[in-house]
MILO-186893 format. One record per residue (C-alpha): residue in three letters; x, y, z. Coordinates in steps of 0.1 Angstrom, whole numbers, plus 5000, padded with zeros to 4 digits. Example, Ala and Ser with C-alpha at 12.3 -4.5 7.8 and 13.67 -1.06 7.14 Angstrom:
# MILO-186893
ALA512349555078SER513749895071
This chain:
# MILO-186893
MET502050495315GLY500650565350GLN500950195361LEU504450165347GLY505550495363ALA504350365397VAL506450045393ILE509450255383ALA509150475414SER508650175437VAL511150095464ASP512049755449THR512749915415LYS514950185430SER516849925449LYS517349715418VAL518550015398ARG521150105424GLU522349735425LEU522649725386ILE524450055384GLU527049935409ARG527249595392PHE527649725356LYS529450055363ASP532249975339ASN530049825312ILE527349935288LEU524349725294VAL522649595262LEU519249445270GLY517449185250LEU513749165259ASP511348915245ASP508248715255MET508848355265ASP508748205230MET511047925216PHE511648125184LYS512548455201GLY516048555212ILE517948325189ASN518748605164GLU519948835191ILE522448565204PHE523748505169GLY524048885163ASP525848925197GLY528348665188ALA528948815154ALA529349155169LEU531949045194GLU533848855166THR533849165144HIS534549415172PRO536449215198SER537549535216SER533849585226ALA533949285249ALA535749495276TRP532849725282TRP529849555266TYR527649335288TRP524749145271PHE521849045293LYS519348785282SER517448605310ARG514048535324ILE513248805350ARG510248895370PRO508249205359GLY509549425387ALA513149355379ARG512549405342GLU511849775348GLY515049805367HIS517149645339SER515349865314ARG516150175334VAL519950105334ALA520449955299GLU521450215273CYS520449985244CYS517449755240VAL517249495212VAL513849355202ASN514449135172PRO511748865166VAL511448725131ARG507748815131ASP505548975157GLY502449195161MET502249525180ASN505149455204LEU505049705233ILE508449625248PRO510249925230TYR507550165244GLU507950025279TYR511750045276THR511550415266VAL509350495295CYS511650315319ARG514650505306GLN512850835311GLY512350715347SER510750925374PRO511751215398ALA512750955423LEU515450815400GLU517251145391GLY520951105383VAL520450805359PRO521050895322LYS517850915301ARG519450855267SER518650535249VAL518950345216ILE516450085203VAL517449815178VAL514249675164SER513149415139GLU511549565108PHE509049275109ILE507149385140GLY504149605142CYS505649885163SER508649935139PRO506950215117SER506250425148LEU509850415161SER511450675138GLY514550695159ALA515250325161ILE517850125142ARG515749885120ILE517249555111ASN516349235092PRO516548965119TRP517748705094ASN520748905085VAL523248825113ASP525949065100ALA523449355099VAL522249275134ALA525849275146GLU526649605130ALA523449755144MET524349645180ASN527849795176LEU526450115162ALA524050145191VAL526650115218THR529350335201MET526850605191PRO527650955204MET525851045236ALA524151345220GLU522551135193LYS521450875219GLN519751155237LEU518051295206ARG516750945197HIS515450895232ASP513651225233LYS511951155200HIS510650825212PHE509550945246LYS507651235230TYR505750995208VAL505050745236SER503951005261SER501551175236HIS500050855221ASP498550695252VAL495350495256SER493250815258TYR494750935225TRP494050615207ALA490450595220ARG489850955210SER491350925175PHE489450595169ASP486250765178GLN487051055156ASP487750825127LEU484450645132GLN482550975132ARG484351105101ALA483750775083SER480050775092LYS479351145089ASP477251125057HIS475850775063SER472450905073LEU472251085040ARG472950775019ARG471150455008PHE473150135010TRP472949824988GLY474649494992ILE475949344959GLY477549004952PHE478248704973GLY481148564993LEU484448724985ASN482848934958PHE480349094982ARG480549474985VAL478449754998VAL477550044975ALA476550384990LEU474250594969SER472650934974PRO469050944985ASN468051094952PHE469550804932ARG466950614912LYS467550314891VAL466850384854SER464350144840VAL464549984806GLU461350174796GLN463050514804VAL466150424784VAL464050314754SER461950624755ALA464950864757TYR466650664729ARG463750714706ARG463451084713THR467051174705SER468751204672ASN472351244682ARG473650984707LEU477050914722ILE477250564737LEU480350474757LEU480650114768ASP483149944791TYR484349594782ASP485349384813GLY482349344836THR480049504811MET480149304779ILE481648994795PRO481548884831LYS484748944852SER484748584861LYS484948464825ILE488248294817GLY488048344779LYS488048724773ASN486748744738PRO483148874733THR480348644723LYS478948654688GLU475648804701VAL477549104717VAL479449174685GLN476149164665ILE474449404689LEU477349654687ASP477449634650ALA473749714648LEU474050004672SER477050154655SER475450114620ASP472750364630GLU473750704617LYS472350874648ASN474750684671ALA478350724679VAL479350404698PHE482750354715VAL484150064734VAL486350214761SER488649964777GLY491949914793ARG492749624770GLY495249644741LYS494349774707ASP495349454689SER492949244710LEU490049484707GLY490649544670SER490649174663TRP487549104684PHE485449374668ASP486849354633SER483349294619CYS481949614633GLN482649864606LYS481550184623LEU482350104659GLY484850334676ILE487450184700CYS489350344728ALA492150114739GLU494550114768HIS492450354789GLY492550624762TYR496150594749PHE494950474715THR491750574697ARG490250434665TRP487150614651ASN485950324629ARG487350004614ASP488950174584SER490550464603PRO494150424618TRP494850404655GLU495650754668PRO497950774699SER497151014727ASP498751364728VAL500351264761VAL504051214756ALA504950884774ASP508450804785LEU508350424789ASP511750374805TRP509950304838LYS508949954824LYS512549844830ILE511949904867ALA508449784870GLU508649464850PRO511249284871VAL509249354903MET506049224887ARG507948914875LEU509048834911TYR505448844923THR504248634893GLU506748364901ALA505548364937THR501848374930ASP500348074911GLY497648174886SER498948534881TYR500448674849ILE501748994834GLU499949164805HIS502249374783LYS500649674766GLU502349944745SER501750204772ALA501250004804LEU502049694824VAL499249504841TRP499649224868HIS496548994869HIS495748774898GLN492148684890GLU492948314887ALA495148294918ASP493848194953PRO491548484963ASP493048554997PHE496748504988GLY496348694955SER494748984973CYS497648994998GLN500248974971ALA498449254951LYS498649484982GLU502349414987LEU503049464949LEU501149794950ASP503249924979HIS506449794962LEU505749954929GLU504650284945ASN508050294963VAL510350214933LEU508350424909ALA507950724931ASN510050954909GLU508650824876PRO505850994855VAL503450704860ALA500350614880VAL500150284899LYS496550174903ARG494749874919GLY491649754900GLN489449444901HIS492049164904ILE494749374887ILE497649614895GLU498249844866VAL501050094859ASN500450344831PRO501650694822GLN500250994840GLY497551184822ILE496050874805SER492350814813LYS489150694796GLY487951054796ILE490351114766VAL487850964742VAL485051204754ARG487251514749ALA488451384715TYR484851314704HIS483651664714LEU486751814696ASN486051614665THR482351704665ASP483152074669LEU485552044639GLN482951874618ARG480352144626GLU482852414618ALA483752244585THR480052214576ARG479552584585LEU482452694562ARG481152484533THR477752644537VAL479252994537HIS481352924505ARG478252804487
């Protein structure tokens, strides 16, 4: 801001400002500022034409300026223009709206020139989220651009002043020193406990990730597991499915014959209570493990529980209103049509969007956009939107895999109480 303030206070800028004020004293100057790019400025011209066609009376006092000007003159035009339009179809962190705001604020040497301003900005540029007082537009919608321009120039002076004050307060407080300081604070906060942790790299390529563990963490050896298993007489074994019993990269999701045989042997031991705890549907899990007579299954992240093959599926106590599916499913369908290799999994209590077989980079980007979209449209619904490994899942609030643990302890306590009562009656 210091360098820009010096340019604004220069003799050349003051002379240019006086010249422009005299030249456009009977007009409201609308300024379109862009970099020299063949794709920039076209939308503003279309919008300007549409605005003058829709509001022909504006032509008497509206002057649109779009030209190549040297840097010194640009500050002069920004100081005089009451409205600035920055409307590229796609851009990064565009600084023109910030520079325009500082120019409109001016300097003590330019007192007497109004400080109010309105910014019309494309919603597809990086600075748009930080301009809370700007009029955001879709640059492809010519009618919306035209209406935004007309709104900007016909807006009451008091509102223009409020919008300008809001922007200048943000720009003046978020300077280079602020960003450097906040970035350093974020780094320190993120690395505060790093010296107390041990880090391990797992996986290769796009599947590589870093796992942070406490210094007291020790990998349990097979010998320790076997020794503890033999010493105990009452064991609760909870097993995940995807990534545990089958690799996440496997296309066919059914378990191998060997896995089914091992689970059947474990669950047949009277000392064991074995549960497969998965987010998958109860029909699939029930079919895959049909030969395991005493295996417990917790499906759909705890929404359904079956204690053994012969017992019925018990739904969770959480009352689920599933009307939200009518909102979430059309959104997921749009992303499925646009993302090759993705698909929607329909569960009784949830909807899951899978992108494991899509292009890794594109699928990840689409998943991020879908997550934001669903969180927005489902903000008032009793659901949780979660991102997992190659999935976006929407399920009712209160549903978790911990339900099977609570249910098991409750069932165990009831059995103990029943045994105690039988003993007393004898």
